[in-house]
N, C-alpha and C positions, 0 to 999 in steps of 0.2 A: 516610440517604436511599437508597431503593431505585432501582437503575439502570433498572428497568422504567418508572419515572415520568419518566425523562429520556432518551428515545431519541436525541435529537439529541446529547446529551453522549456517549452510547455510540458513536455514529457518528463523532464528533470524535476520540475516543480511538483508534478503528480507523484513521482517516485519518492521524492523527499517527504511528501505528505504521508504516503504509505509507510515509509520508514519511521516517521515520528509516531504514527499510530501503533505500529508493531512494537516499538521500544516502550512506549507508555503503557500499553496493555500487556506487555510480556507475552506476546502471542507464541504458542507452541506449534509444532509441526502439523498436528491434526487441524488446528484452526487455519493455518496457511493453506493446507490442501483443500479444505472445505470452501474457504473464501475464494481461492483461485478457480475451483470448479464452478462455483456459482457465478463468478464474473465472466468466465469463458462461455458459459451457457447463455447468460443474459446478452452478451455481446453477439453471439451467433444468432440469437433470435432477432436482435435489432438489425443486424446486417442483412438477414434473410428478408425481413419485412421492410428494409430500406428506410428505417426511421432512426433519427438521432445519430446518423453515421459520424457526424463531425465530433461527437463527444464520446464515442465508443472507447477510444484509447485511454481516456482518463481513468476509468475503473481498472483497466488492464495494468496501467502504470502503477496505480495504487497497490494492486495485488503484488506486483513485482517488488515494490518498496517493502511490503510486509514480508515477502520471502527473503529479501536481503537482510532485514532486521533479525529474522530467525537465524540465518547463516552467521551473522555477527555474534549472536549469543552463543553459538556453538564453538566459535574460535577463541572465546575468552573464558577465563576461570570465573565462575559465578560464586560469589561469597557475600556474606552480610557486611554492612558498612561498619565493620569493627576492625580494630587492630588485631592481627593474627601474629603469633610469635614466630621467630625463626625456628626451623625444624632441621633435624638431621636427615639426610637423604642419600640414596645411591642414584647416580645419573649416568645414562649412556646415550650416545647419539653421534650424529655426523656434524662436524664443524662446518658451518656454512659461511662464516666470516670471521676473520681475525682483525679486531679493531686496533689493537696496540700491542706491541711486543718489545720488551727490552730484556736486560740481563737479570732483572729482579722479579718481573711479573709479566703476565699476558692477559688480555681481555679478549673474549671471543663470544660468538653466538653459535649454539649448537641446536639441532633439531633431533629430538629423541624422546625418551620417556624418563619419568622420575618415579622412585619407589621410596615411600616414607612409611614409618610405623603408624602415623596418624591418618593417612589417606590411602585409598586403593591405588594400585598401579595406574599412573596417568600417562597414556601414549600421546605421540605426535604433539609434543610441547616444544616451544622455542624458549631456550634458557640463555640468559646473559650470564657469563661466567667470568670471574676474576680469579686467576690462579697465581699463587705466589711461588716464585722459583724461576729457574732459567729454562724456558721452553722455546728458545729461538729456532729450534729445528722442527717445531710443530706448524703445519700448514693447514689451510682450509681443505676440506675433502677427506679429512682423517676421521676415523671412528674412534672416539675416546670414551673412557669411563672413569668415574671418580666417586669418592665419598666425601661429603662436605656439608656445609650449612646452606639452606635454601629458604627463600621467603618470597612472598608476593610483593610486587612494587608498592611502595608507600604512597598514599595520597598526599596532597598538599594540605597540611594541617596548620602550620605556622605561616604567618603572612609572607615571610621571606623565604619559604621553603620551596625547593625544586619539586615539581609535580611528577614524581616517578610514574605514578599510575597512568596519567594521560600520555606521557612521553613513550613509555614502553608499549602501551596499548596501541598507539599509532604506528609502532614498528612491529606489531604482531609478536611481541615477546611477552610471555606469561609469567616467567620466574626470574629471580636473581639469585645466583649461587656464588659461594666463595669456597676455595679449597687450597691446600698446599701440595696436592699430589694429583697428577694426571697420568693415566696409562693408555698406551695405544700400541698397535702392532705395525700396520702398514698404512701408507697414504694412498688414497684413491685419486689418481691424477685426472679429475674431472674439471668442469668449467670453473668451479669455486677455487680449485687449486691454482689454475693458471691465472685467475684474477688476483689471487693472493701474491703469487710470484711477481706479477707485473706491478702491483701496488708497492711492494717492498723495493723493487728495482727503482721505481720513480722516486720514492722517498729517499733512497740512498743517493741518487743523483742530486735531488733537491738539497740535501744536507751539505753537499759540496759547493753548490752554486749560489746559495742564498745565505745571508747572515743568520745566525742562530735565532735572533729575536724576530726575524721575519719569516723564517722557514715554516713555522706553524701556520701562518696566514696563507702561504703558498699552497700548503697541503689542504687547507680548507677550500681554497679557490679551485684547485685542480681535482681533488679527490673527495671533497665533502667531508673530510676528517677534521673535526673541530676539537678533538679530545685533548690536544696539547696546547690549545690557546689558553693563556692565563686568565683566570676569572676577572681580573681588573680590566683586561683588554676587552673581553666580552661585555663587561658592564659599560665601558665607554661607548662602544658601538650601539648598545641597546639604548642608552640614554640619549644618544644623538639621533636615534631613529634610523640608523643605517645597518642594523644587525643582519638584515636580509642579504647584504653583499657577502657575508661570510658563509652563507649556505648556497648549495647548488640550486638556485632559484631560476625563474624565467630569464633574469638578466644574463646569467652565465650560459644557459642553454641557448638563448637567442644569439649570443655572441658566437658560441661554438657553431651554431647552425649557419650563421652568416659566413664564417671562415670556411666551413665545409662546402657551402654553395659556391663560394668564389674559387675554391681549389678545383672543383669539378666543372667549372664553367666551360672548359675546353671540350667537354664531352658533348657530342652532337645528339646522340640518341637519347630521347627523353626517358625511356624505360631504364636504360643503363645508368643515366645520371641520377634518377630517383632512387634506384636500387643501391648505388654506391653511397649516396647521401644518407639514406635510412640505415644502412648497415653500419657505417662509421659512427653515426649519432647514437644508435642503440649500443654499440660497443663502448662508447664513452660513458653512457649512463650505467651500463653494467659494471664497468671498471670503477665507477664512483660509488657502487654499492646499492644501486636501484633505489635511491632515495625518492620518497613520494612526490616532492615538489619537482624534482628532475624528471620523473616519469611523466607527470602532467605536462610539463613544458615541452619535453621531447615529442610526446604524442601529438600535441598541437602543432609543433613545428613540422612534423612529417605530413600531417594533413594539409597544412597551408602550402607547403612546397608542392605537394601533389596537385592541389588546385591551381597553383601558378603554372606548373609545367604543362599540365593537360588542359589549361584554359577553362577551368570550371569556376563558376561563381561561388563565393563562400561568404559566410557571416561569422564574425568572431564569436558571437554568443552561441551560435549553433555548434561550432567546432568545440568550444569549451564544454557544452552540455553533453555532446557525444562522448568526449574523452572522460568526463566525470562518470557518466552512466556505465561505460565499459569498465572503468577502473574499479568502481565499487561493486560491480557485478562479479568481477574476478577475485577481488580482495576486499571484502567488506570492512576489514580493520583500517583501511585508508581513511574512513570517515572520522576516525578518532585521531588521526595524525594532525598535529598542530601545523606542521609545515605544509601539508596538503591543503588544509583549510585556508591558510593564509595565501597560498599560491592561487587557489580558486577565487578567493575574495579579491585579490589584486586584479585579476583579469576581469572580474565582474565590474569593478570600479572603472577600469579602463573602457570597457564596452559601453557603460552607461554614461560616464561623466567626462571622458577625454574630449570628445568633440565640443560639447558646450563650454568646457573649461578653456579650451583653445580659442574658441570664438570670443569668449569674455576677455581673455588676455590680449587678443588682437584688437579689440575695441578700446582697451585701456592704453596699449602701446601700439599705435598703428604703424610705426616704422618697421621695415621689413628687410633689414640687412641680414647677412648670413649668421652673424653672431647672435643678433636679437632673435631671429627665428629659432635657432637652436635653444636659446635660453627659454623662450616661450613654450616651445614644444616639450622640453624637459620638465619645466615647471608644471605644465598641464598634465603630463604623465604622472609626476610625483603626487600632485594634488588628488588626481582621480584614483590612483591606486592606494595611497596612504590613508585617504579619508575612510575607505571601507575597511582597511586592514587594522587601523588604530584601535577600534573597540576590541578586536581579538587579542591584540598585543596587551592592552590594558587588562583584559580578563585573565589571560594566562600568566602575565609577567608583572602586572601591577605598575606599568610605566606608560605615560603618555608624553611623547617628545614634541615640544612646541617648535623646536628648531629643525625638525626633520626635513621640512620642505626646502630650506636653504642648504642644509648640510648634504642632502642627497644630490642637490644640483652640482656640488663640487666633487663629492666622493664617487658617484657613479662613473663619470668619465675616467677618473684616476684608477679605480679598481678595474674598469674595462681594459685600459691600457696595460695594467699590471698583469691581468690574465693573459693577454696576447703575448706580452714579452716573456712571461713565464713559460708558455707553451713553446715559443721559439727557442728559448734557452734550453729547455729539456731536449728538444729535437736536435739542436745544434751541438749539444754535448756529445752526440754520437758521431759527429762529423768533424767539427773544428772547435776545440775546447776554448781558445781565447775569445772567439765570437760568443760562445755560450756564457762565458764569465761576464762579458760586456752587457749582454741582455739581462743576466742575473743581477748585476749592479743597478741597472735601470729599474728593474722590478723592485728591488729593495728600496731604492730612492723614492719611487712612487708610493709604496706602502708606508714609508716613514712620513711622507707628506700627508697622506690620508689620516694617519694616526694623530698627527699634530693638529690637523683641522678639527678632528672629532674632539680632541682634548680641549681645544679652544672653545668650540661651540657649546660643550656641556658646562663650561665654567661661566657662560653668559648668564645674566640675571633672568630668572623665569625660563630657563632653557627646557625644563621638563617638570612634570608632576608625577610623583611616585607615591604609592600607597593607596589608601582608600579613596582618594579623590580622583585617581587616574581614570577609572571607568566612567564616572560622570563627565569628566572633561572630554574624553574621547567621543562619547555619544553626542554631547553638545557640539563638538567640532564637526562631526559628520552631518548633523542636522543643519548647522549654520553653513557648512560648505555647499550642501545641496541647495539651500535657500539662496545663497549668493551666486552660485554658478548659473542658475537659470534666470538671472536678471536680464530683462530685455533691453535695458538702456543703462547708461552710466548714472543717470539721475536716480533710477530705481536701485541700482547697485549701492550708491552712497546712502540712500535711505535705509536699505536693508542692513547695510554695515552698521549704521548708527543704532538701529533696532537691536541687532545682535550684541553690540557693545553694551547697551543698557541692560539687556536681558542677562548677559554674563555677569555684570556688576551686581545685579540684584541676587542672582543665584549664588555668587561667591559670598556675599554678605550673609545670606540665609544659611548657607552651608557652614560658615564659620561660627554662627550663633547656635548651632545645634549642640546639644550636650554630648559629652564624650562617651565612648562606649563603656558599658558596664562590665560585669564579670565575664571573663573569657576563660574557658577550660580547654587545654590542649593535651589530649592523651598521647603519650609516647610509649615506646616499647618497654622501657625500664622505669618510667615514672609518669606521673600526671602533673601538669603545670597549670596552676590557677593564677591568673593575672587580674588584680583588683585595683582599679584607680581609686585613689584617696584624694582628700582635699590638699590644698597647698602644693599642687604639682608633684604629688608623690604617688608611687605605684607599689603595691604590696604583691610580691611574687612568692607563691607557696609551691615548692617542689616536693611532691609526695611520692617517695620511692615505693614501688610495688613490693619489693623485698629489701628491707633496710640493710641486710648484710650481704647483698649481691655484689659481684665484681662489677664496678661501674665502667661502662664504655663511654668515650667522648661522644656526645650528641652535638655535632657541629652546627646544624641549623638552629638548635635551641641556644647554644652559646652565642651565636651571631645575633640572634633575635634579642636576647637579653642585653647584649652589649650596645645595641642601638636604641634602646628605650630612652626617650628624651627626659622623662621625669626622674626625680630622685627615687632610687630603688631601695626597698626593704626586702631582703631575701631571707625567707624562712625555709629550713630544710629539716628532714627527719631521717636521712640515711646517706649511704655512700654516693649515690648518684647526685644528690643535691650538694654534698661536700665537694665532689669532683667539679661540678659546674661552678661553684663559688671560687675554687682555686683558679679556674680558667679566667673568670671575670675579673679577678684581682689585678690581672695584667692589662685589662682593657678599660676599667672604670672604677669609681668609688661607689660603695653601697653599704648599707647597714645590714649586718649579718646576724641571724638568729637560728640557734638549734632548738627545735621544739621538743618539749616534754610530751609524753603520751596524753597528759591531761589537756594541754593546749591543742594537740592534734584533734582530740575529740570535740573540743569547742569549735575549732575551725570547720570540721566536718559538719557539725550541726548548723553552722552559719551559712556554709556554701551549699550543701546538698540536703539540708533538713535532716541531718543525722546519718545519711549514707556515707560510706567510706570513699573519700576522694580517690584514693589509689586504685580503686577497682573500676574506674571509668575506662571503658575501652571503645565506646562508640564515637564516631567522628562524623 
């Protein structure tokens, strides 16, 4: 593909280059202004003298990328790479989204300010709040205030830990707060309020139509709400490489777009048809919470439908680039969204690899029946998208699914039908309840089949690679996929496949022969955990409490991490946090337990940190 045919993609590459420069150099406002002025002046001179006009926009785009990097730095809380303690704070703001509400608690997002003794008053902050109590009469659009505990999202420190820092940064949320009291006066009935009312109505209907075990999947498909999906179900979908079907990704938006386009096919006027399509699609994305991947997919769908209706030529890569440029210009925090990154990566894979992958499969399987054509097209789509996305999945989640190509082939059509039946069921419930129940049962049946297929696939030998080897495996998979896809003949394909097999075997042998990791230190809020591999498949774990007499809270990521260590464990503790962790582990595994004397603690400090106190480590 010639770059001259994809000018928007060239502009995106230049903007990304400027973005990287700005982030790496931590460019401030003055530097952005000076650089932009210099670039504009140089561009004007070149245009006036009619020299190098074809490359003038490169420095302009680089300057734009630097400006976006500055905007990104102003929307996030800047802090050193150290663990910061939980603080007491007063918080006020408008509720923009209610995530989950029941009789015991509510989780919501508000935009407002925080006031703490440790920091100056911080305005215009997005805060994720969990309040304990019955707040079922609280709706989005309400101005609330409370006093409680507040902290910055935690980074991923333990290998199995959820990366709060990346997740909340991608959703433009700066703080996490907990409280047992919320106060408010009146509710402002704005768009947030009506969205909240609509979402609660749909959830109420869904709870009557679908079985309890499948209702949470329907909420994920329709509303993008994955908060109630049990962790074990999320894990199964992740290991099978089909976790993307639980998010509002391009698959769902593409299906919704197709349904809307068919519904408005009777409209003759192109302007009216395009307006209705865009309005209903935007309404659906707004109802689902304006999730980054859904925004990207909906924007592309609107541009594609516009090109189709008004007979304009378009290029998938150009459309993607325009959408990404506009998205990060309006909301720079989208750059940090894992869902947005994966959504863009999937489309990039399709744009570059789908056509050669389809040609390769056609040369291997020349038969062209309807079923075979569907299988080949689906497999080419999965290979092209998954190959690019898999390194991101391995980086963020530590999983590389080997069976994803085959499991997606079966799961995607089942989930697509489930989404269609779920929508029909919700709509029919307002007209004829028996028909709605019928479609609800069909939806439940298809979701159950999907779950069983995933369970079967992840139990196959070598179904996935988890842990430290996932990243290497995903990168090799990408390189080998590109190497194989661009084979010009079957003979060359078989030769390259053999070469990839031999290379994989050598890399696997080399990787297994590498020495195990040495000392690992994991700072936590209440303690510091040192993990030291010993001989004879033993691991020494030292939990050094920061305050030995503190009230110990359960550190669930730490507990789960220690319970999954393969070696025989020797657990040494010096305070309540370590004792509490040991009590939890006794229900999960056997280990040798030691309570350390002050003298032994000093010797361990000397051995690990050359005499520095282990419990004072706060950098990550």
